C-alpha positions as CSV (number, residue, x, y, z in Angstrom):
1,X,99.0,72.0,116.8
2,X,96.3,69.9,118.4
3,X,96.0,66.2,117.7
4,X,92.9,65.0,115.9
5,X,90.6,62.6,117.8
6,X,89.1,61.3,114.5
7,X,89.8,57.8,113.3
8,X,90.8,59.0,109.9
9,X,93.0,62.0,109.8
10,X,91.2,63.5,106.7
11,X,88.0,63.6,108.8
12,X,89.6,66.2,111.0
13,X,88.0,69.7,110.6
14,X,90.0,72.9,110.4
15,X,89.0,73.6,114.0
16,X,91.9,71.4,115.2
17,X,94.4,72.5,112.6
18,X,95.7,75.7,114.0
19,X,95.6,77.5,117.4
20,X,95.9,81.3,117.6
21,X,96.4,83.9,120.2
22,X,93.4,85.8,121.6
23,X,93.1,89.4,120.3
24,X,93.4,92.3,122.7
25,X,90.0,93.5,124.1
26,X,90.6,97.1,123.5
27,X,91.3,96.8,119.7
28,X,89.1,99.3,117.9
29,X,88.5,97.0,115.0
30,X,86.7,94.6,117.2
31,X,83.8,97.0,117.9
32,X,81.6,95.5,115.1
33,X,78.4,93.6,115.5
34,X,79.4,89.9,114.9
35,X,77.1,87.4,113.3
36,X,75.2,85.3,115.9
37,X,74.4,81.8,114.7
38,X,70.7,80.9,115.2
39,X,71.6,77.3,116.2
40,X,75.3,77.3,117.1
41,X,77.2,74.1,116.7
42,X,80.6,73.0,118.1
43,X,82.4,74.2,115.0
44,X,80.5,77.4,114.5
45,X,82.4,80.6,114.0
46,X,81.6,82.4,117.3
47,X,81.7,86.1,117.8
48,X,85.1,85.7,119.6
49,X,86.5,83.8,116.6
50,X,85.1,86.6,114.3
51,X,87.0,89.2,116.3
52,X,90.2,87.2,116.4
53,X,90.0,86.7,112.6
54,X,89.5,90.4,112.1
55,X,92.4,91.3,114.5
56,X,94.8,88.9,112.8
57,X,93.8,90.0,109.4
58,X,94.6,93.6,110.3
59,X,97.9,92.6,111.6
60,X,99.0,90.4,108.8
61,X,97.0,91.4,105.7
62,X,96.7,87.8,104.7
63,X,93.3,86.1,104.8
64,X,94.7,82.6,104.8
65,X,96.9,83.3,107.8
66,X,93.9,85.0,109.7
67,X,91.7,82.0,108.9
68,X,94.4,79.6,110.2
69,X,94.8,81.6,113.3
70,X,91.2,80.8,114.3
71,X,91.3,77.2,112.9
72,X,88.6,77.8,110.2
73,X,88.6,77.4,106.5
74,X,88.4,80.3,104.1
75,X,85.4,78.8,102.6
76,X,83.5,78.8,105.9
77,X,84.5,82.5,106.5
78,X,83.5,83.6,103.0
79,X,80.1,81.8,103.5
80,X,79.7,83.5,106.9
81,X,80.5,86.9,105.3
82,X,77.7,86.5,102.8
83,X,75.0,85.6,105.3
84,X,72.2,88.2,106.1
85,X,73.0,89.7,109.5
86,X,76.8,89.4,109.0
87,X,77.2,92.9,107.5
88,X,79.1,94.1,110.6
89,X,81.6,91.2,110.3
90,X,82.0,91.9,106.5
91,X,82.6,95.7,107.1
92,X,85.2,94.9,109.8
93,X,86.8,92.3,107.5
94,X,87.1,95.0,104.7
95,X,88.6,97.5,107.2
96,X,91.1,95.0,108.6
97,X,92.1,94.0,105.1
98,X,92.8,97.6,104.3
99,X,94.9,98.1,107.5
100,X,96.7,94.8,106.6
101,X,97.4,96.1,103.1
102,X,98.8,99.4,104.5
103,X,101.1,97.3,106.7
104,X,102.3,95.2,103.9
105,X,103.0,98.3,101.8
106,X,104.9,99.9,104.6
107,X,106.9,96.6,105.0
108,X,107.6,96.5,101.3
109,X,108.7,100.1,101.3
110,X,111.0,99.6,104.3
111,X,112.5,96.5,102.8
112,X,113.1,98.1,99.5
113,X,114.7,101.2,101.0
114,X,116.9,99.1,103.4
115,X,118.0,96.7,100.7
116,X,117.9,98.9,97.6
117,X,121.7,99.2,97.2
118,X,122.4,95.5,97.7
119,X,119.4,93.9,96.2
120,X,118.2,94.9,92.7
121,X,114.8,93.2,93.2
122,X,114.1,95.5,96.2
123,X,114.0,98.5,93.8
124,X,111.5,96.9,91.5
125,X,109.5,96.0,94.6
126,X,109.4,99.6,95.6
127,X,108.6,100.8,92.2
128,X,105.7,98.3,92.0
129,X,104.4,99.3,95.4
130,X,104.5,103.1,94.7
131,X,102.9,102.7,91.4
132,X,100.0,100.6,92.9
133,X,99.7,102.9,95.8
134,X,99.5,106.1,93.7
135,X,97.0,104.6,91.3
136,X,94.2,105.2,93.9
137,X,95.2,108.6,95.1
138,X,93.8,111.9,94.1
139,X,95.9,115.1,93.9
140,X,93.8,117.4,96.2
141,X,94.9,120.4,94.2
142,X,92.8,119.2,91.3
143,X,89.6,118.6,93.3
144,X,87.8,121.8,92.4
145,X,84.2,122.5,91.6
146,X,83.2,120.3,88.7
147,X,85.5,117.5,89.7
148,X,83.5,114.3,90.4
149,X,85.0,113.9,93.9
150,X,84.3,117.5,94.7
151,X,80.7,117.2,93.5
152,X,80.0,113.9,95.3
153,X,81.3,115.4,98.7
154,X,79.3,118.6,98.0
155,X,76.1,116.6,97.5
156,X,76.7,114.6,100.7
157,X,77.3,117.7,102.8
158,X,74.3,119.5,101.5
159,X,72.1,116.4,101.9
160,X,73.3,116.0,105.5
161,X,72.6,119.7,106.2
162,X,69.1,119.3,104.6
163,X,69.8,121.9,102.0
164,X,67.9,121.4,98.7
165,X,69.4,123.3,95.8
166,X,67.0,125.0,93.5
167,X,68.2,125.7,90.0
168,X,67.2,128.9,88.4
169,X,65.9,128.2,84.9
170,X,67.8,131.2,83.5
171,X,71.1,129.8,84.7
172,X,70.7,126.6,82.7
């Protein structure tokens, strides 16, 4: 941790609170268009910091930890996320959070399986994680014509192909 140069410790900004490692340059999550400040200041969240935040979030799944890794507050990051022109950062944030969640789920499953016999709480962790995970899954065998997911995908494919369906009045 870096020492603050402020006279009063509470005046120190989050920029001096935590120091994180630089993300790898070839990380595919970092190929987003970062927000560029119109008038950058010393404590602005630069494109490099935005990329490091996204990389850490993908690795940990924890927004607070990712914010600390770049030495910025969550409030500042959420403000940045909402700014016009920060859509690329927001999309990368969402994708990184999803990767992080998958990682946390995998860790929970691994821990529950490894400790299941000796730790009764591990089994409840596994049950919770599987129930949560399955809530958002669709059984592909049930996605047939008429199913909302089938119809949405069908409309997207037809629109992309430029095909306009004409309904025969006799069929209706």
